[in-house]
C-alpha positions as CSV (number, residue, x, y, z in Angstrom):
1,X,86.3,76.0,101.7
2,X,86.6,79.3,99.8
3,X,84.6,79.8,96.6
4,X,87.9,80.8,95.0
5,X,89.4,77.5,95.8
6,X,86.5,75.5,94.5
7,X,86.7,77.2,91.1
8,X,90.4,76.7,90.5
9,X,91.1,74.7,87.4
10,X,87.7,75.6,85.9
11,X,87.3,78.2,83.1
12,X,88.3,81.7,84.1
13,X,85.7,83.9,85.6
14,X,86.4,87.6,86.0
15,X,85.8,88.8,89.5
16,X,86.5,91.8,91.6
17,X,86.9,92.3,95.4
18,X,86.8,95.9,96.6
19,X,87.7,96.9,100.2
20,X,86.8,100.5,101.1
21,X,88.9,101.9,104.0
22,X,87.0,105.1,104.8
23,X,89.2,108.2,105.1
24,X,92.5,106.2,105.1
25,X,95.3,108.4,103.7
26,X,97.9,107.2,101.3
27,X,100.6,108.8,103.4
28,X,99.4,106.9,106.5
29,X,99.3,103.5,104.7
30,X,102.8,104.0,103.3
31,X,104.1,105.1,106.8
32,X,102.5,102.1,108.5
33,X,103.9,99.7,106.0
34,X,107.4,101.2,106.5
35,X,107.0,100.8,110.3
36,X,106.2,97.1,109.9
37,X,102.6,97.6,111.1
38,X,101.1,96.3,107.9
39,X,103.3,93.5,106.5
40,X,100.6,91.7,104.6
41,X,99.5,94.9,102.8
42,X,103.1,95.6,102.0
43,X,103.3,92.3,100.3
44,X,100.0,93.0,98.5
45,X,101.2,96.5,97.4
46,X,104.4,95.0,95.8
47,X,102.2,92.8,93.7
48,X,100.2,95.7,92.2
49,X,100.1,99.5,92.2
50,X,99.4,101.8,95.2
51,X,98.6,105.4,94.3
52,X,97.4,108.6,95.9
53,X,93.7,109.3,95.2
54,X,91.7,112.5,95.2
55,X,88.2,113.1,96.6
56,X,85.3,115.5,95.8
57,X,84.1,118.8,97.1
58,X,82.6,118.9,99.6
59,X,84.9,116.3,101.1
60,X,82.3,114.2,102.9
61,X,82.0,110.4,103.0
62,X,78.4,110.4,101.8
63,X,79.3,112.5,98.8
64,X,82.6,110.8,98.0
65,X,81.2,107.2,98.1
66,X,78.2,108.3,96.0
67,X,80.8,109.5,93.4
68,X,82.6,106.2,93.7
69,X,79.5,104.0,93.3
70,X,78.1,105.9,90.4
71,X,81.3,107.2,88.6
72,X,79.6,110.6,88.5
73,X,79.9,114.0,90.1
74,X,77.2,115.2,92.5
75,X,75.5,117.2,89.7
76,X,74.5,113.9,88.3
77,X,73.8,111.7,91.3
78,X,72.3,114.4,93.6
79,X,74.1,113.8,96.9
80,X,75.8,117.0,98.1
81,X,76.3,116.5,101.8
82,X,75.6,114.5,104.9
83,X,72.7,116.9,105.4
84,X,71.0,118.9,102.7
85,X,68.0,121.2,102.3
86,X,64.7,120.1,100.8
87,X,64.2,122.2,97.6
88,X,61.7,125.1,98.1
89,X,61.8,124.8,102.0
90,X,63.9,125.5,105.0
91,X,63.9,121.9,106.1
92,X,67.1,119.9,106.2
93,X,67.3,116.2,105.6
94,X,69.9,113.4,105.7
95,X,70.2,112.0,102.1
96,X,69.8,108.3,101.7
97,X,69.7,105.9,98.7
98,X,66.2,107.2,98.0
99,X,67.9,110.5,97.0
100,X,70.5,108.8,94.7
101,X,69.5,109.8,91.2
102,X,72.1,107.7,89.3
103,X,72.5,103.9,88.9
104,X,75.1,102.4,91.2
105,X,78.0,100.2,90.3
106,X,76.2,97.1,91.7
107,X,73.0,97.9,89.9
108,X,74.9,98.2,86.6
109,X,76.7,94.9,87.3
110,X,73.4,93.2,88.3
111,X,71.8,94.2,85.0
112,X,74.8,92.7,83.2
113,X,74.1,89.3,84.9
114,X,76.8,89.7,87.5
115,X,76.0,88.6,91.1
116,X,77.1,91.0,93.9
117,X,77.8,91.2,97.6
118,X,77.8,94.7,98.9
119,X,78.4,95.5,102.6
120,X,78.2,98.8,104.5
121,X,79.0,101.3,101.8
122,X,77.7,104.8,102.8
123,X,74.4,105.9,101.2
124,X,73.2,102.3,100.5
125,X,70.3,102.5,103.1
126,X,67.6,101.7,102.4
127,X,68.9,98.8,100.4
128,X,68.0,98.9,96.7
129,X,67.4,95.6,94.8
130,X,70.5,93.9,93.3
131,X,71.3,90.6,91.8
132,X,72.8,89.2,95.1
133,X,73.1,90.6,98.6
134,X,73.2,94.2,99.7
135,X,73.7,95.3,103.4
136,X,73.1,98.9,104.0
137,X,75.3,101.5,105.7
138,X,75.6,103.3,109.0
139,X,72.3,105.1,108.4
140,X,70.5,101.8,108.8
141,X,68.4,101.7,112.0
142,X,68.6,97.9,112.4
143,X,70.0,94.9,110.7
144,X,66.4,93.8,109.7
145,X,66.0,97.0,107.7
146,X,69.5,97.1,106.3
147,X,69.4,94.0,104.1
148,X,68.3,92.9,100.6
149,X,67.0,90.3,100.4
150,X,65.5,90.5,103.9
151,X,66.1,86.8,104.7
152,X,69.9,87.4,104.9
153,X,69.4,89.4,108.1
154,X,68.9,86.3,110.1
155,X,72.3,84.9,108.9
156,X,73.9,88.2,109.8
157,X,72.5,88.2,113.3
158,X,73.7,84.6,113.8
159,X,77.2,85.8,112.9
160,X,77.1,88.7,115.3
161,X,77.2,91.3,112.5
162,X,77.4,95.0,113.5
163,X,76.3,97.9,111.3
164,X,78.7,100.4,112.9
165,X,80.4,101.4,116.1
166,X,78.6,103.9,118.4
167,X,80.1,107.3,117.3
168,X,78.4,109.2,120.1
169,X,79.9,106.9,122.7
170,X,83.3,107.2,120.9
171,X,83.2,111.0,121.4
172,X,83.1,110.5,125.2
173,X,85.2,107.4,125.6
174,X,88.2,106.7,123.4
175,X,88.9,103.4,125.1
176,X,85.4,102.2,124.3
177,X,86.0,103.3,120.7
178,X,89.0,101.0,120.4
179,X,87.0,98.0,121.8
180,X,84.1,98.8,119.4
181,X,86.5,99.2,116.5
182,X,88.1,95.7,117.0
183,X,84.8,93.9,117.6
184,X,82.9,95.6,114.8
185,X,85.6,95.0,112.2
186,X,86.0,91.4,113.3
187,X,82.3,90.7,112.9
188,X,82.1,92.4,109.6
189,X,85.1,90.5,108.2
190,X,83.7,87.2,109.5
191,X,80.3,88.0,107.8
192,X,82.0,89.0,104.6
193,X,83.9,85.7,104.4
194,X,80.8,83.7,105.2
195,X,78.9,85.4,102.4
196,X,81.9,85.0,100.0
197,X,82.0,81.3,100.8
198,X,78.2,80.7,100.7
199,X,77.0,82.9,97.9
200,X,77.7,82.8,94.2
201,X,79.2,86.2,93.3
202,X,81.3,88.2,90.8
203,X,81.7,91.4,92.8
204,X,82.3,91.5,96.5
205,X,82.5,94.9,98.1
206,X,83.1,95.4,101.9
207,X,83.3,98.9,103.5
208,X,85.2,99.7,106.7
209,X,83.6,102.7,108.2
210,X,85.5,102.3,111.5
211,X,88.7,103.9,110.1
212,X,86.9,107.2,109.7
213,X,85.7,107.0,113.3
214,X,89.2,106.1,114.5
215,X,90.7,109.1,112.7
216,X,88.1,111.6,113.9
217,X,88.6,110.7,117.5
218,X,92.3,109.6,117.7
219,X,94.1,111.2,114.8
220,X,95.8,113.9,116.9
221,X,96.9,111.3,119.4
222,X,98.4,109.2,116.6
223,X,100.1,112.3,115.1
224,X,101.7,113.3,118.4
225,X,102.7,109.8,119.3
226,X,100.5,109.6,122.5
227,X,101.9,107.0,124.8
228,X,98.7,105.0,125.0
229,X,96.6,105.9,122.0
230,X,99.2,106.0,119.2
231,X,100.1,102.3,119.7
232,X,96.4,101.4,120.0
233,X,95.8,103.3,116.7
234,X,98.5,101.2,115.0
235,X,97.0,98.0,116.5
236,X,93.8,98.8,114.7
237,X,95.6,99.0,111.4
238,X,97.4,95.8,112.2
239,X,93.9,94.2,112.5
240,X,93.0,95.7,109.1
241,X,96.2,94.3,107.7
242,X,95.2,90.8,108.9
243,X,91.8,91.1,107.2
244,X,93.5,92.3,103.9
245,X,95.9,89.3,104.2
246,X,92.9,86.9,104.5
247,X,91.3,88.4,101.4
248,X,94.6,88.2,99.5
249,X,95.0,84.5,100.4
250,X,91.6,83.8,98.8
251,X,92.3,85.4,95.4
252,X,92.8,83.5,92.2
253,X,94.6,84.9,89.1
254,X,91.3,86.1,87.6
255,X,90.2,88.2,90.5
256,X,91.0,92.0,90.7
257,X,91.6,93.3,94.2
258,X,91.0,97.0,94.8
259,X,91.6,98.7,98.1
260,X,90.7,102.4,98.2
261,X,89.7,105.3,100.4
262,X,87.4,108.3,99.8
263,X,89.5,111.1,101.3
264,X,92.5,111.8,103.4
265,X,92.8,113.0,107.0
266,X,94.8,115.5,109.0
267,X,94.8,117.0,112.5
268,X,91.9,119.3,113.3
269,X,93.2,122.6,114.7
270,X,89.9,124.4,114.8
271,X,86.3,123.9,114.0
272,X,85.2,127.0,112.0
273,X,81.6,128.2,112.2
274,X,80.8,129.8,108.8
275,X,77.4,130.9,109.8
276,X,78.9,132.9,112.7
277,X,81.1,134.7,110.3
278,X,78.2,135.4,108.0
279,X,76.1,136.8,110.9
280,X,79.0,138.9,112.2
281,X,79.5,140.4,108.8
282,X,75.9,141.3,108.0
283,X,75.1,138.5,105.5
284,X,72.9,136.4,107.8
285,X,70.2,137.3,110.3
286,X,67.4,135.5,112.0
287,X,63.9,136.2,113.3
288,X,61.3,134.4,115.5
289,X,64.0,132.4,117.3
290,X,62.6,130.9,120.6
291,X,64.3,132.4,123.6
292,X,65.5,129.0,124.9
293,X,66.8,127.6,121.5
294,X,69.5,128.2,119.0
295,X,68.5,129.5,115.6
296,X,67.9,127.1,112.7
297,X,67.6,127.5,109.0
298,X,63.8,127.9,109.4
299,X,64.4,131.1,111.4
300,X,66.4,132.8,108.7
301,X,65.1,136.4,108.1
302,X,63.8,137.6,104.8
303,X,66.6,140.2,104.7
304,X,69.4,137.6,105.1
305,X,71.5,137.3,102.0
306,X,73.4,134.0,102.6
307,X,73.7,130.9,104.9
308,X,75.9,127.9,105.1
309,X,75.5,124.1,105.5
310,X,78.2,121.6,106.4
311,X,81.0,121.5,105.3
312,X,81.6,125.0,103.9
313,X,78.7,125.0,101.4
314,X,77.4,128.6,101.1
315,X,74.0,129.4,99.6
316,X,72.7,132.8,98.7
317,X,69.2,133.5,99.9
318,X,67.6,133.5,96.4
319,X,64.2,134.8,95.6
320,X,62.0,132.0,94.1
321,X,64.4,129.3,95.3
322,X,64.1,129.9,99.1
323,X,60.6,130.7,100.3
324,X,61.6,134.1,101.8
325,X,64.7,134.7,99.6
326,X,65.7,138.3,98.9
327,X,68.5,138.0,96.3
328,X,67.2,138.4,92.8
329,X,68.4,135.8,90.2
330,X,70.6,137.2,87.5
331,X,72.8,140.2,87.8
332,X,72.3,140.8,91.5
333,X,72.9,137.1,92.3
334,X,76.2,137.1,90.3
335,X,77.4,140.4,91.8
336,X,76.6,139.3,95.4
337,X,78.2,135.9,94.8
338,X,81.4,137.5,93.6
339,X,81.4,139.9,96.5
340,X,80.8,137.2,99.1
341,X,83.5,134.9,97.6
342,X,86.0,137.7,97.9
343,X,84.9,138.6,101.4
344,X,85.1,135.1,102.7
345,X,88.5,134.5,101.2
346,X,89.9,137.7,102.7
347,X,87.9,137.7,106.0
348,X,87.9,134.1,107.3
349,X,91.1,134.3,109.2
350,X,92.5,132.5,112.3
351,X,91.6,134.8,115.2
352,X,94.9,133.8,117.0
353,X,97.4,134.1,114.1
354,X,95.6,136.2,111.4
355,X,96.4,133.4,108.9
356,X,93.8,132.7,106.2
357,X,91.6,129.7,107.0
358,X,90.6,129.1,103.3
359,X,92.6,127.8,100.5
360,X,90.1,129.0,97.9
361,X,86.4,129.6,97.2
362,X,84.9,127.7,94.3
363,X,81.7,128.4,92.4
364,X,79.3,125.5,91.8
365,X,79.9,125.6,88.0
366,X,83.6,125.0,88.7
367,X,82.8,121.6,90.1
368,X,79.4,120.2,89.0
369,X,77.3,119.5,85.9
370,X,74.2,117.4,85.3
371,X,70.5,117.3,86.0
372,X,70.9,117.8,89.8
373,X,73.1,121.0,89.3
374,X,70.5,123.3,90.7
375,X,70.7,121.6,94.1
376,X,74.4,122.6,94.5
377,X,75.6,125.3,96.9
378,X,76.4,128.6,95.2
379,X,79.9,128.7,96.8
380,X,82.0,125.8,98.1
381,X,84.7,126.8,100.5
382,X,88.0,124.9,100.4
383,X,89.7,125.0,103.9
384,X,93.4,125.0,104.6
385,X,94.5,122.0,106.5
386,X,93.4,122.0,110.1
387,X,90.4,124.2,109.7
388,X,87.2,122.1,109.7
389,X,84.3,124.2,108.3
390,X,81.0,123.7,110.1
391,X,77.4,124.8,109.3
392,X,76.3,125.0,113.0
393,X,73.9,127.8,114.0
394,X,74.1,130.2,116.9
395,X,77.7,129.8,117.9
396,X,79.1,132.7,119.9
397,X,82.7,132.3,118.7
398,X,84.1,131.8,115.2
399,X,86.3,128.9,116.1
400,X,86.4,126.1,118.6
401,X,89.0,123.5,119.6
402,X,87.7,120.5,121.6
403,X,89.1,117.2,122.8
404,X,86.5,114.9,121.1
405,X,86.9,115.6,117.4
406,X,90.6,115.8,116.6
407,X,90.8,114.8,113.0
408,X,89.3,116.2,109.8
409,X,88.9,115.2,106.1
410,X,91.3,116.3,103.3
411,X,90.6,116.3,99.5
412,X,93.9,114.9,98.6
413,X,96.0,112.0,100.1
414,X,93.3,109.4,99.7
415,X,94.5,106.0,98.4
416,X,93.8,103.7,95.4
417,X,95.4,100.2,95.1
418,X,94.8,97.6,92.4
419,X,96.6,94.3,92.1
420,X,97.9,95.0,88.7
421,X,100.9,97.0,87.4
422,X,99.8,100.4,86.1
423,X,101.5,103.1,84.1
424,X,99.2,105.9,85.0
425,X,100.3,109.5,84.3
426,X,97.6,111.1,86.5
427,X,96.3,110.9,90.0
428,X,93.1,108.8,90.3
429,X,89.9,110.4,91.5
430,X,87.2,108.7,93.5
431,X,84.9,108.8,90.5
432,X,87.3,106.4,88.8
433,X,86.0,103.5,91.0
434,X,82.9,102.5,89.0
435,X,84.6,102.3,85.5
436,X,87.6,100.5,87.0
437,X,85.5,97.8,88.6
438,X,83.3,97.5,85.5
439,X,86.5,97.0,83.4
440,X,87.6,94.3,85.9
441,X,84.3,92.5,85.5
442,X,84.2,92.9,81.7
443,X,81.0,95.0,81.9
444,X,80.4,97.8,79.4
445,X,80.3,101.4,80.8
446,X,77.0,103.3,80.8
447,X,77.1,106.6,79.0
448,X,78.0,109.8,80.8
449,X,80.4,108.6,83.4
450,X,82.8,111.3,84.8
451,X,85.3,108.8,86.0
452,X,87.9,107.0,83.9
453,X,89.1,103.4,84.6
454,X,92.6,103.2,85.9
455,X,92.9,99.9,84.0
456,X,92.6,101.8,80.8
457,X,96.0,103.5,81.4
């Protein structure tokens, strides 16, 4: 029997259930509801408010969900990309929860005496201590290393829990992706319901990473109504709809349901290799590159003036910040940054059509503030739809179109649903997640949040 059902008739207890659908666009959800693919969520949507949502720059899941779980911009929490550079070196690293400089939603709730269940949210590995259960994200190397408290791992194994699908296999085999999607989602949903039934909790958060995988590898087939893969794509969302319906059936009147995504999606027309453009235009050069290897950041020449990391983050090669940097801080830095921003905006053009591939170029102070500000890229490139900016090294051509990755992230067209009527005169942002959930739980906000609760109007 559900914990919800056991507590009916007792004094009200404010709870929240949050389902994260990674990369699910508002436009896609509304379309699938209109086509009858998601009848349960259509019912759920009528009982509350479904809105578009905006993301963060750079538009990467690790950054966006860090903004969600802290209510803060990257300048405060310190996560700027799926990969990042180690300060003062040419080494790159994959940020984890160890690099998170802000308290998370579940840590704030835990300190307020609330019990939590958190499953699979990006940048939650290694698991940090909470008042309840936390199961780490796709970065977790094994179930045993993913879980706090560790004893919960044995229960997850017994339920057949899966951390993630195999994205590398999905690149090669779209049919296998679909099998993995269905099985992984089924096992995560089953494990979520077990934990909700067996644990005492106030906040239950479950993340569906598989939607992001589905979109990266099958979005174009969905968009072009492929005879096999478009129906299979819709079937995956029909499965999500069933899970959301099961969640809805467990709710009582004192529980807030939030369903949200961290970014939108669109068809990928070209991968765009920013470092190739920088090299072709005299901003980037390398030395001491092994003859049988592609260059890396560690091979950057002392005379190079700029380089790029995923996705569209451009750094000047600054003296005193990078070990062999040549750009002087101050007037030279500002002049070169302005020059490079203008050159990129004018020069990054589709080789086939001549159309610009960038919407705009932003400076880091346009986006970020906080104690981690100095880690930010100097320029953040905002692509036009269809142009996926990459930080790969040693590519011979500026653009590439393959058959594996066929979908890309967008800043706008994410989604935010809450099972309450709202009169909101703005578009929510991903940072609004933490204050909204804290309001739903009746927990005071910590100082310095960038997000604003949607429940506050």
